[in-house]
C-alpha positions as CSV (number, residue, x, y, z in Angstrom):
1,M,4.1,14.2,-12.4
2,S,7.5,13.7,-10.7
3,Q,9.7,10.9,-11.7
4,I,12.3,9.0,-9.6
5,T,15.8,9.1,-11.0
6,D,18.2,6.2,-11.2
7,S,20.3,7.8,-8.5
8,Q,17.3,7.7,-6.1
9,K,16.5,4.0,-6.6
10,P,17.5,1.7,-3.7
11,E,20.7,-0.3,-3.9
12,A,20.6,-3.9,-2.9
13,S,22.5,-4.4,0.3
14,A,25.5,-6.7,0.2
15,H,23.7,-9.7,1.6
16,Q,21.0,-9.3,-1.0
17,T,23.2,-9.0,-4.1
18,G,22.5,-12.0,-6.3
19,G,20.0,-13.2,-3.8
20,Q,16.4,-14.4,-4.1
21,T,13.1,-13.0,-2.9
22,H,9.5,-14.1,-3.2
23,F,7.1,-13.1,-6.0
24,G,4.0,-14.8,-4.7
25,Y,5.0,-18.4,-4.1
26,K,7.9,-18.2,-6.6
27,N,11.5,-17.3,-5.8
28,V,12.9,-14.7,-8.2
29,P,16.1,-12.7,-8.2
30,I,15.7,-9.6,-6.0
31,Q,16.5,-7.3,-8.9
32,E,13.6,-8.7,-10.9
33,K,10.8,-8.4,-8.4
34,E,10.0,-4.7,-8.9
35,A,9.5,-5.2,-12.7
36,R,7.3,-8.3,-12.1
37,V,5.1,-6.4,-9.7
38,A,5.0,-3.5,-12.1
39,D,3.7,-5.8,-14.8
40,V,0.9,-7.0,-12.6
41,F,-0.3,-3.6,-11.9
42,H,0.1,-2.3,-15.4
43,S,-2.2,-5.2,-16.3
44,V,-4.9,-4.6,-13.7
45,A,-4.9,-0.8,-13.4
46,S,-7.9,-0.1,-15.7
47,K,-10.1,-2.6,-13.8
48,Y,-8.6,-2.1,-10.3
49,D,-11.6,-0.3,-8.7
50,L,-14.2,-2.6,-10.2
51,M,-12.3,-5.7,-9.1
52,N,-11.8,-4.3,-5.5
53,D,-15.6,-3.9,-5.2
54,L,-16.3,-7.4,-6.6
55,M,-13.5,-9.2,-4.6
56,S,-14.5,-7.6,-1.3
57,A,-18.2,-7.1,-1.9
58,G,-17.6,-3.5,-1.2
59,I,-16.2,-4.1,2.3
60,H,-12.9,-2.4,1.3
61,R,-14.7,0.9,1.6
62,L,-15.3,0.2,5.3
63,W,-11.7,-0.8,5.9
64,K,-10.6,2.5,4.3
65,R,-13.1,4.5,6.3
66,F,-11.8,3.1,9.5
67,T,-8.3,4.0,8.4
68,I,-9.3,7.6,7.8
69,E,-11.0,7.8,11.1
70,T,-7.9,6.5,12.9
71,S,-5.5,8.8,11.1
72,G,-5.9,11.8,13.3
73,V,-5.5,14.0,10.2
74,R,-6.8,17.5,10.5
75,K,-7.2,20.7,8.5
76,G,-3.9,22.1,7.3
77,H,-2.0,18.8,7.6
78,R,0.4,17.4,5.1
79,V,-0.3,13.7,4.2
80,L,1.6,11.1,2.1
81,D,-0.5,8.3,0.6
82,I,2.0,5.7,-0.6
83,A,0.8,3.1,-3.2
84,G,-2.2,5.4,-3.4
85,G,-3.3,3.8,-6.7
86,T,-6.7,5.1,-7.8
87,G,-6.9,7.6,-5.0
88,D,-9.6,6.4,-2.5
89,L,-7.7,7.5,0.6
90,T,-6.2,10.5,-1.1
91,M,-9.6,11.9,-1.8
92,K,-10.7,11.6,1.8
93,F,-7.5,13.1,3.1
94,A,-7.8,16.0,0.6
95,D,-11.3,16.7,1.9
96,I,-10.0,16.8,5.5
97,V,-6.9,18.9,5.1
98,G,-8.6,21.5,3.0
99,D,-6.9,24.2,0.9
100,D,-4.4,24.9,3.6
101,G,-3.1,21.3,3.6
102,E,-1.5,19.0,1.1
103,V,-1.9,15.4,0.1
104,V,0.7,13.6,-2.0
105,L,-0.6,10.5,-4.0
106,A,2.6,8.4,-4.6
107,D,2.7,5.2,-6.5
108,I,5.7,3.3,-8.0
109,N,3.5,2.1,-10.9
110,A,2.9,4.6,-13.7
111,S,-0.3,3.0,-14.9
112,M,-1.9,3.0,-11.5
113,L,-0.7,6.6,-10.9
114,K,-2.3,7.7,-14.2
115,V,-5.6,6.0,-13.4
116,G,-5.6,7.7,-10.0
117,R,-4.7,11.1,-11.3
118,D,-7.3,11.0,-14.1
119,R,-9.9,9.8,-11.7
120,L,-9.2,12.6,-9.1
121,L,-9.0,15.4,-11.7
122,D,-12.3,14.2,-13.3
123,K,-13.9,14.5,-9.9
124,G,-12.6,18.0,-9.4
125,Y,-9.7,17.3,-7.1
126,G,-6.2,18.4,-7.6
127,R,-5.8,21.8,-6.0
128,N,-4.3,20.4,-2.9
129,I,-3.0,17.1,-4.3
130,E,0.4,16.3,-5.8
131,F,1.0,13.2,-7.9
132,V,4.5,11.6,-7.5
133,Q,5.9,8.4,-9.0
134,A,8.0,7.1,-6.1
135,N,9.5,3.9,-4.6
136,A,8.4,3.3,-1.0
137,E,12.0,2.1,-0.2
138,C,13.5,5.5,-1.0
139,L,10.9,8.2,-0.7
140,P,12.0,11.4,-2.5
141,F,10.8,13.8,0.2
142,P,12.6,15.7,3.0
143,D,13.0,14.5,6.5
144,N,10.3,15.3,9.0
145,H,7.9,16.5,6.3
146,F,4.5,14.8,6.7
147,D,2.0,14.7,9.5
148,C,0.7,11.3,8.4
149,V,1.9,8.6,6.0
150,S,-0.5,5.9,4.8
151,I,0.0,2.8,2.7
152,A,-3.0,0.7,1.8
153,F,-2.7,-2.7,0.2
154,G,0.8,-1.9,-1.0
155,L,3.4,-3.0,1.5
156,R,3.1,-6.7,0.6
157,N,4.3,-5.8,-2.9
158,V,7.5,-4.0,-1.6
159,T,10.7,-6.0,-2.0
160,N,12.4,-4.7,1.1
161,K,9.7,-3.9,3.6
162,D,12.1,-3.0,6.4
163,R,13.7,-0.4,4.3
164,A,10.3,1.0,3.2
165,I,9.2,1.3,6.8
166,E,12.4,3.1,7.7
167,S,11.9,5.5,4.8
168,M,8.3,6.3,6.0
169,L,9.7,7.0,9.5
170,R,12.2,9.4,8.1
171,V,9.7,11.6,6.2
172,L,7.3,11.8,9.1
173,K,7.4,14.7,11.5
174,P,8.0,13.8,15.2
175,G,4.5,12.9,16.5
176,G,3.4,11.9,13.0
177,R,1.4,8.8,12.4
178,L,2.0,5.8,10.1
179,L,-1.0,3.8,8.8
180,I,-0.5,0.4,7.2
181,L,-3.7,-1.1,5.9
182,E,-3.0,-4.6,4.5
183,F,-4.4,-8.1,4.1
184,S,-3.3,-10.2,7.1
185,K,-3.8,-13.5,8.8
186,P,-7.4,-14.6,9.8
187,V,-7.8,-15.2,13.5
188,L,-10.2,-18.2,13.2
189,P,-9.2,-21.4,11.4
190,I,-12.6,-21.8,9.8
191,I,-12.3,-18.3,8.3
192,S,-8.8,-19.0,7.2
193,K,-9.9,-22.1,5.3
194,A,-12.8,-20.4,3.6
195,Y,-10.6,-17.4,2.7
196,D,-8.0,-19.7,1.1
197,L,-10.7,-21.5,-0.9
198,Y,-12.1,-18.1,-2.1
199,S,-8.7,-16.6,-2.9
200,F,-7.3,-19.4,-4.9
201,T,-10.5,-20.4,-6.8
202,A,-12.8,-17.3,-7.2
203,L,-10.2,-14.5,-7.5
204,P,-8.4,-15.9,-10.5
205,V,-11.7,-16.7,-12.2
206,M,-13.0,-13.1,-11.6
207,G,-9.6,-11.8,-12.8
208,K,-10.0,-13.7,-16.0
209,L,-13.6,-12.7,-16.6
210,I,-13.4,-9.0,-15.6
211,A,-9.8,-8.0,-16.1
212,G,-8.8,-10.6,-18.7
213,D,-5.9,-11.6,-16.4
214,S,-6.1,-14.6,-14.1
215,E,-2.3,-14.8,-13.4
216,S,-2.1,-11.4,-11.8
217,Y,-4.9,-12.3,-9.4
218,Q,-3.2,-15.6,-8.6
219,Y,-0.1,-13.6,-7.7
220,L,-2.2,-11.2,-5.5
221,A,-3.6,-14.1,-3.6
222,E,-0.2,-15.6,-3.1
223,S,1.4,-12.3,-2.1
224,I,-1.2,-12.0,0.7
225,R,-0.1,-15.4,2.1
226,M,3.6,-14.3,2.0
227,H,3.0,-11.1,3.9
228,P,4.1,-10.9,7.6
229,D,1.4,-11.6,10.1
230,Q,0.0,-9.0,12.5
231,E,2.6,-9.5,15.3
232,T,5.5,-9.7,12.9
233,L,4.6,-6.5,11.1
234,K,4.1,-4.7,14.5
235,A,7.6,-5.9,15.5
236,M,9.1,-4.6,12.2
237,M,7.6,-1.2,12.9
238,E,9.0,-1.1,16.4
239,T,12.4,-2.2,15.1
240,A,12.4,0.7,12.6
241,G,11.8,3.1,15.5
242,F,8.1,3.6,15.7
243,A,6.4,4.0,19.1
244,R,3.0,3.1,20.4
245,C,2.6,0.5,17.6
246,K,-0.7,-1.4,17.5
247,F,-3.0,-3.2,15.1
248,Y,-6.7,-3.5,14.6
249,N,-8.1,-6.7,13.1
250,M,-11.0,-6.2,10.7
251,T,-13.2,-8.9,9.1
252,A,-11.7,-11.5,11.5
253,G,-8.2,-10.6,10.7
254,V,-8.5,-10.9,6.9
255,V,-7.4,-7.3,7.0
256,A,-5.4,-5.4,9.7
257,L,-4.7,-1.7,10.2
258,H,-1.3,-1.1,11.9
259,T,-0.5,2.2,13.4
260,G,2.6,3.7,14.9
261,I,3.9,7.2,16.0
262,K,7.3,8.7,15.2
263,P,8.9,9.7,18.6
């Protein structure tokens, strides 16, 4: 398992030094956010898959299936699955690319990466998969290296999202595709109200009962509300240099898949 060295970690830009960023609804020093997010996922890693099924009533599998179908990945391709966690997308990509291709499961969190690695190896995967601990803001891969880059339910936890999107652009080959699957903004007010009620009441309770951790699921609910909406994220991708950017709303905009192509 590869490790990121200190020299590879992103430096805060001048205007960020000593500044604040959001951790859910709280403002925290920029340099503290990464460690706080790490603590959340260290806590939930062992129950992550079970909680995903319970929280979404299994619908997350349909969101991920659509992502795979939209990816354009083919046999022999090289794919990077950032914030790959327990490996749902990685497994599907590995099946598609075959022995002539390669999939890298990358995650900044060592606990999540271990759970994903153990899960995939137990299922007989691994021959065409590499496991790398990596920060999305400074991906430790060559320029123009991957045919496809995906990040599912991970971008909202990144401190500097613009820098991460630029890093994803760099490692993609010209013509390569970026896939960002993330919670977004519901398109109907009635859905939005019901979603808020569910997120801030049911999720922390389930987190306490199943994972023994209500605070982490409170943070996850808050982080969703702080994430850019569909049009804002699309504009961020275009500013970074992606072309043909678009998004697909799923479950009335509760989740959106953004796609873009490297020119």
